[in-house]
RODO-2510 file (C-alpha; in nm, 4 decimals, decimal comma):
residues 200
     n   res          X          Y          Z
     1     x    10,2758    13,0020    11,3461
     2     x    10,5034    12,8450    11,0856
     3     x    10,7197    12,9323    10,7882
     4     x    10,7285    12,6717    10,5124
     5     x    10,8968    12,6752    10,1739
     6     x    10,8471    12,4524     9,8717
     7     x    11,1155    12,1914     9,8136
     8     x    11,3023    12,2218     9,4852
     9     x    11,1275    12,0948     9,1740
    10     x    11,4245    11,8689     9,0965
    11     x    11,4128    11,7017     9,4382
    12     x    11,0387    11,6405     9,4240
    13     x    11,0324    11,5051     9,0700
    14     x    11,2976    11,2433     9,1502
    15     x    11,0788    11,0834     9,4183
    16     x    10,7205    11,1348     9,2966
    17     x    10,5533    10,8371     9,1316
    18     x    10,2380    10,8752     8,9260
    19     x     9,9515    10,8937     8,9967
    20     x     9,9712    11,0960     9,3175
    21     x     9,7153    11,2251     9,5646
    22     x     9,7935    11,5822     9,6724
    23     x     9,7090    11,7408    10,0078
    24     x     9,7676    12,1124    10,0688
    25     x     9,7327    12,2112    10,4352
    26     x     9,6719    12,5828    10,4881
    27     x     9,6009    12,5666    10,8615
    28     x     9,9096    12,7593    10,9785
    29     x     9,9671    12,9931    10,6856
    30     x     9,9598    13,3110    10,8967
    31     x    10,3334    13,3705    10,8551
    32     x    10,4239    13,2041    10,5247
    33     x    10,2823    12,9144    10,3244
    34     x    10,3915    12,9044     9,9571
    35     x    10,0460    12,8623     9,7985
    36     x    10,1402    13,0321     9,4695
    37     x    10,4629    12,8325     9,4325
    38     x    10,2847    12,5037     9,5067
    39     x    10,0119    12,5747     9,2514
    40     x    10,2739    12,6693     8,9920
    41     x    10,4706    12,3510     9,0616
    42     x    10,1621    12,1316     9,0243
    43     x    10,0724    12,3128     8,7030
    44     x    10,4125    12,2840     8,5361
    45     x    10,5480    11,9551     8,6746
    46     x    10,3143    11,7415     8,4616
    47     x    10,2292    11,5105     8,7499
    48     x     9,9338    11,2782     8,7039
    49     x     9,7132    11,3274     9,0096
    50     x     9,4104    11,1363     9,1337
    51     x     9,2960    11,4491     9,3186
    52     x     9,4204    11,7711     9,4772
    53     x     9,2624    11,8894     9,8004
    54     x     9,3204    12,1999    10,0097
    55     x     9,2298    12,1749    10,3760
    56     x     9,3119    12,2924    10,7279
    57     x     9,4999    12,1357    11,0182
    58     x     9,5837    11,7829    10,9090
    59     x     9,7884    11,7683    11,2306
    60     x     9,4526    11,6988    11,3979
    61     x     9,4481    11,3189    11,3810
    62     x     9,0701    11,2830    11,4075
    63     x     9,0171    11,5322    11,1265
    64     x     9,2885    11,3730    10,9118
    65     x     9,1278    11,0315    10,9650
    66     x     8,7900    11,1565    10,8405
    67     x     8,9658    11,3176    10,5443
    68     x     9,1398    10,9912    10,4532
    69     x     8,8082    10,8053    10,4753
    70     x     8,6364    11,0602    10,2511
    71     x     8,9033    11,0233     9,9808
    72     x     8,9650    10,6520    10,0359
    73     x     8,9159    10,5604     9,6694
    74     x     9,1470    10,8332     9,5338
    75     x     9,4138    10,7478     9,7912
    76     x     9,3867    10,3774     9,7136
    77     x     9,4421    10,4460     9,3431
    78     x     9,7528    10,6593     9,4058
    79     x    10,1111    10,5359     9,4221
    80     x    10,2074    10,8083     9,6646
    81     x    10,0661    11,0943     9,8684
    82     x    10,2250    11,4384     9,8346
    83     x    10,1675    11,6541    10,1429
    84     x    10,2369    12,0264    10,1337
    85     x    10,2456    12,1210    10,5015
    86     x    10,4759    12,1417    10,7998
    87     x    10,6462    11,8254    10,9228
    88     x    10,3726    11,7485    11,1751
    89     x    10,1091    11,7344    10,9022
    90     x    10,3208    11,4982    10,6913
    91     x    10,3776    11,2688    10,9902
    92     x    10,0052    11,2657    11,0745
    93     x     9,9094    11,1552    10,7225
    94     x    10,1924    10,9016    10,7102
    95     x    10,0815    10,7461    11,0406
    96     x     9,7273    10,7061    10,9065
    97     x     9,8338    10,5681    10,5682
    98     x    10,1085    10,3304    10,6793
    99     x    10,1097    10,1284    10,3573
   100     x    10,1435    10,4356    10,1338
   101     x    10,4526    10,6302    10,0381
   102     x    10,4027    10,9826    10,1760
   103     x    10,6154    11,2641    10,0329
   104     x    10,6928    11,5899    10,2095
   105     x    10,6510    11,8746     9,9613
   106     x    10,7795    12,1497    10,1899
   107     x    11,0590    12,2327    10,4293
   108     x    10,9647    12,3962    10,7592
   109     x    11,1975    12,6792    10,8584
   110     x    11,2991    12,7697    11,2105
   111     x    11,1727    13,0995    11,3475
   112     x    11,2543    13,2531    11,6848
   113     x    11,0025    13,3250    11,9557
   114     x    10,7156    13,1376    12,1150
   115     x    10,5048    12,9621    11,8537
   116     x    10,2380    12,7995    12,0678
   117     x    10,2160    12,4560    12,2226
   118     x    10,2086    12,1286    12,0359
   119     x    10,0161    11,8554    12,2150
   120     x    10,0394    11,6118    11,9246
   121     x    10,2300    11,2847    11,9273
   122     x    10,4387    11,4025    11,6310
   123     x    10,6803    11,6907    11,6429
   124     x    10,8746    11,9072    11,3969
   125     x    11,2063    12,0731    11,4848
   126     x    11,1803    12,3048    11,1829
   127     x    11,5184    12,1920    11,0515
   128     x    11,4686    12,3535    10,7099
   129     x    11,5413    12,0319    10,5154
   130     x    11,2646    11,7798    10,5807
   131     x    11,3785    11,4152    10,5784
   132     x    11,0326    11,2559    10,5962
   133     x    11,0256    11,1482    10,2299
   134     x    11,3401    10,9409    10,2863
   135     x    11,2419    10,7895    10,6213
   136     x    10,8885    10,6665    10,5635
   137     x    10,7218    10,9669    10,7229
   138     x    10,8938    10,9176    11,0598
   139     x    11,1263    11,2046    11,1533
   140     x    11,4778    11,0867    11,2483
   141     x    11,5443    11,4161    11,4260
   142     x    11,2495    11,3916    11,6650
   143     x    11,1904    11,0128    11,6753
   144     x    11,5562    10,9397    11,7590
   145     x    11,6735    11,0799    12,0944
   146     x    12,0168    11,1441    11,9366
   147     x    11,8693    11,2891    11,6135
   148     x    12,0849    11,0516    11,4085
   149     x    12,0527    11,0727    11,0304
   150     x    12,2709    10,7761    10,9328
   151     x    12,0766    10,4956    11,0967
   152     x    12,0577    10,3163    11,4286
   153     x    12,3282    10,3769    11,6899
   154     x    12,3449    10,0143    11,8047
   155     x    12,2468    10,0874    12,1634
   156     x    11,8784    10,0013    12,1353
   157     x    11,7555     9,6964    12,3260
   158     x    11,4276     9,5150    12,2617
   159     x    11,3188     9,8003    12,0383
   160     x    11,3730    10,0633    12,3089
   161     x    11,6137    10,3584    12,3091
   162     x    11,9231    10,3388    12,5318
   163     x    11,8834    10,7056    12,6283
   164     x    11,5143    10,6928    12,7174
   165     x    11,3967    10,3421    12,8070
   166     x    11,0308    10,4358    12,7531
   167     x    11,0987    10,5583    12,3991
   168     x    11,0826    10,3314    12,0949
   169     x    11,3975    10,3300    11,8828
   170     x    11,3254    10,5798    11,6064
   171     x    11,5368    10,3980    11,3495
   172     x    11,3715    10,0628    11,4164
   173     x    11,0396    10,2369    11,3529
   174     x    11,1784    10,3891    11,0326
   175     x    11,3059    10,0507    10,9098
   176     x    10,9720     9,8812    10,9736
   177     x    10,7859    10,1576    10,7889
   178     x    11,0229    10,1476    10,4906
   179     x    10,9887     9,7696    10,4841
   180     x    10,6094     9,8050    10,4796
   181     x    10,6133    10,0432    10,1811
   182     x    10,8938     9,8485    10,0074
   183     x    11,1438    10,1368    10,0231
   184     x    11,4273     9,9820    10,2287
   185     x    11,6738    10,0674     9,9497
   186     x    11,6650    10,4227    10,0852
   187     x    11,8717    10,3016    10,3810
   188     x    12,1690    10,2345    10,1525
   189     x    12,1547    10,5674     9,9695
   190     x    12,3615    10,8792    10,0303
   191     x    12,2940    11,0620    10,3554
   192     x    12,1619    11,4144    10,3194
   193     x    12,3941    11,6034    10,5556
   194     x    12,2127    11,8409    10,7872
   195     x    12,2699    12,2104    10,7187
   196     x    12,2671    12,3777    11,0605
   197     x    12,2870    12,7232    10,9018
   198     x    11,9169    12,6844    10,8261
   199     x    11,8510    12,7000    11,1999
   200     x    11,9979    13,0501    11,2322
***
């Protein structure tokens, strides 16, 4: 049960490279998924796409893997993958396509109440301003035990977090991913300050 909203057209157009492969996940649209807004954006943004697919539950890794195999050629011919889903879906696709730039097309908004259990490796805190496009598809809020947005704290040792010794340092993971997709310049850009009002 999730509420997602489309990111601004201006924000998306500054990071999308053509051609793009587009994935729309409608698995958790019971509350709100901006289908009309997404379709309008794709229609008016003049983005060259290799394909646009609409599917369910890309958070299911096995299903997402089969999907990526089915569209292997289209994905291979795309400079980036635009995923319209919650943060978990974006992270699932990014983990499968490690050498591709994956862009989050939506922000997931926080809603009160019990929303079900997530047994997946990835998690989404529903912060309302998804950072995954800037961090190589690895969430700094959930992958870092301190939820740091401005890089590594300096306390990690041998790639492990100083807070939880069993946990990999989220920012080391982010750096390695950005290095793989040749996007390390993002680490020197302006930090998008977190707006905690979106959690109310």
